[in-house]
MARLO-285250 format. One line per 3 residues: number of its first residue (from 0); their letters; for each residue x negated, y, z of C-alpha. Coordinates in nm, 3 decimals. Layout:
NUM = a = X Y Z  ...
END
This chain:
0 = mla = -9.462 9.228 9.311  -9.557 9.008 9.022  -9.925 8.927 8.985
3 = vgt = -10.157 9.103 8.743  -10.235 8.873 8.450  -9.891 8.711 8.440
6 = kap = -9.653 8.738 8.146  -9.407 9.023 8.196  -9.051 8.886 8.220
9 = eft = -8.844 8.956 7.907  -8.520 9.151 7.945  -8.256 9.320 7.733
12 = lsd = -8.067 9.609 7.894  -7.867 9.911 7.780  -8.035 10.251 7.764
15 = qng = -7.879 10.588 7.849  -7.718 10.595 7.502  -7.569 10.246 7.529
18 = qsv = -7.826 10.090 7.291  -7.975 9.749 7.371  -8.347 9.764 7.450
21 = sls = -8.570 9.459 7.501  -8.921 9.452 7.641  -9.029 9.253 7.333
24 = dfl = -8.933 9.556 7.116  -9.259 9.712 7.235  -9.510 9.432 7.170
27 = gkk = -9.822 9.598 7.030  -9.778 9.900 7.261  -9.867 9.956 7.622
30 = vvl = -9.556 9.997 7.842  -9.520 10.179 8.173  -9.221 10.019 8.343
33 = yfy = -9.109 10.201 8.654  -8.832 10.095 8.887  -8.653 10.354 9.099
36 = prd = -8.363 10.342 9.346  -8.110 10.593 9.212  -8.040 10.873 8.964
39 = ntp = -8.012 11.228 9.099  -8.169 11.161 9.439  -8.456 11.389 9.546
42 = gct = -8.746 11.140 9.516  -8.618 10.978 9.197  -8.560 11.318 9.036
45 = rqa = -8.914 11.433 9.122  -9.055 11.106 8.985  -8.856 11.129 8.660
48 = caf = -8.948 11.496 8.612  -9.317 11.414 8.668  -9.295 11.149 8.393
51 = aqs = -9.118 11.402 8.169  -9.390 11.663 8.228  -9.658 11.406 8.142
54 = yda = -9.464 11.252 7.853  -9.676 11.410 7.576  -9.989 11.259 7.732
57 = frs = -9.826 10.915 7.738  -9.702 10.952 7.379  -10.040 11.069 7.249
60 = sdv = -10.187 10.748 7.397  -9.907 10.545 7.228  -9.769 10.440 7.568
63 = vvi = -9.396 10.375 7.612  -9.237 10.495 7.938  -8.928 10.312 8.066
66 = gis = -8.741 10.381 8.389  -8.504 10.118 8.532  -8.245 10.142 8.808
69 = kds = -7.912 9.976 8.877  -7.723 10.295 8.789  -7.471 10.288 8.503
72 = vas = -7.536 10.393 8.144  -7.316 10.701 8.204  -7.513 10.796 8.515
75 = hlk = -7.842 10.760 8.322  -7.710 10.976 8.039  -7.611 11.257 8.279
78 = faq = -7.947 11.226 8.460  -8.144 11.237 8.133  -7.947 11.535 8.003
81 = kyd = -7.961 11.729 8.331  -8.340 11.704 8.357  -8.423 11.678 7.984
84 = lpf = -8.585 11.336 8.025  -8.746 11.230 7.694  -8.808 10.864 7.779
87 = ill = -8.595 10.549 7.801  -8.379 10.489 8.108  -8.236 10.138 8.134
90 = sdp = -7.927 10.039 8.329  -7.957 9.715 8.529  -7.636 9.681 8.734
93 = elq = -7.666 9.300 8.735  -8.025 9.329 8.871  -8.159 9.116 8.582
96 = aiq = -8.495 9.295 8.544  -8.499 9.434 8.900  -8.502 9.081 9.044
99 = ayd = -8.725 8.935 8.770  -8.989 9.197 8.855  -8.952 9.131 9.230
102 = vwk = -8.859 9.487 9.330  -8.523 9.408 9.499  -8.620 9.401 9.866
105 = ekk = -8.490 9.448 10.216  -8.524 9.813 10.317  -8.482 9.985 10.652
108 = lyg = -8.344 10.337 10.684  -8.268 10.485 11.026  -8.266 10.136 11.172
111 = kvs = -8.011 10.010 10.918  -8.122 9.718 10.700  -8.000 9.691 10.342
114 = mgv = -8.113 9.554 10.007  -8.239 9.796 9.744  -8.495 9.878 9.478
117 = vrs = -8.845 9.945 9.609  -9.001 10.222 9.395  -9.260 10.027 9.194
120 = tyv = -9.443 10.057 8.864  -9.594 9.807 8.623  -9.830 9.869 8.334
123 = ide = -9.776 9.604 8.066  -10.039 9.555 7.795  -9.987 9.526 7.420
126 = qgt = -9.946 9.146 7.444  -9.676 9.164 7.712  -9.897 9.077 8.009
129 = ier = -9.890 9.265 8.340  -10.207 9.473 8.351  -10.136 9.669 8.669
132 = amp = -9.880 9.632 8.949  -9.819 9.927 9.180  -9.588 9.867 9.479
135 = kvk = -9.429 10.145 9.685  -9.547 10.427 9.459  -9.513 10.792 9.555
138 = pds = -9.261 10.978 9.337  -9.471 11.295 9.307  -9.795 11.131 9.196
141 = nae = -9.681 10.814 9.015  -9.706 10.951 8.659  -10.037 11.125 8.731
144 = dil = -10.183 10.809 8.891  -10.090 10.601 8.585  -10.240 10.856 8.343
147 = ayl = -10.561 10.852 8.548  -10.563 10.471 8.538  -10.502 10.465 8.162
150 = seg = -10.779 10.716 8.093  -11.026 10.504 8.298  -10.974 10.218 8.055
153 = k = -11.081 10.422 7.751
END
């Protein structure tokens, strides 16, 4: 994980609609940047749906929610439509942001070792600095935990 207080790495990736989105587009707003392994898997679906259910609370606090995985734009579009996800999903097949944010790690599953995205979340402040880094987040409570954190700061 990147350290709190460091400048968040800039990136430009395609969203679920094929539009280019850059982190710098959101200077002046707080950004919740969450990295997840894969569209339409049980944990990732629960995490995305939890963010969707809490989306009004994020929006009313002027917080932008962005999910990033290495899935394709087409996969993200299907995922967003299937679960009515109102926030930005970015496609990172080249691992540009995934590696810049240090969430591409060795993982073990049933004794098999492979590389993959470790479910992690960053809160980036209005100036583009990492305010909070959350490694190995739980899909069911991630959105709730961030809302609790954000409300503490008010």
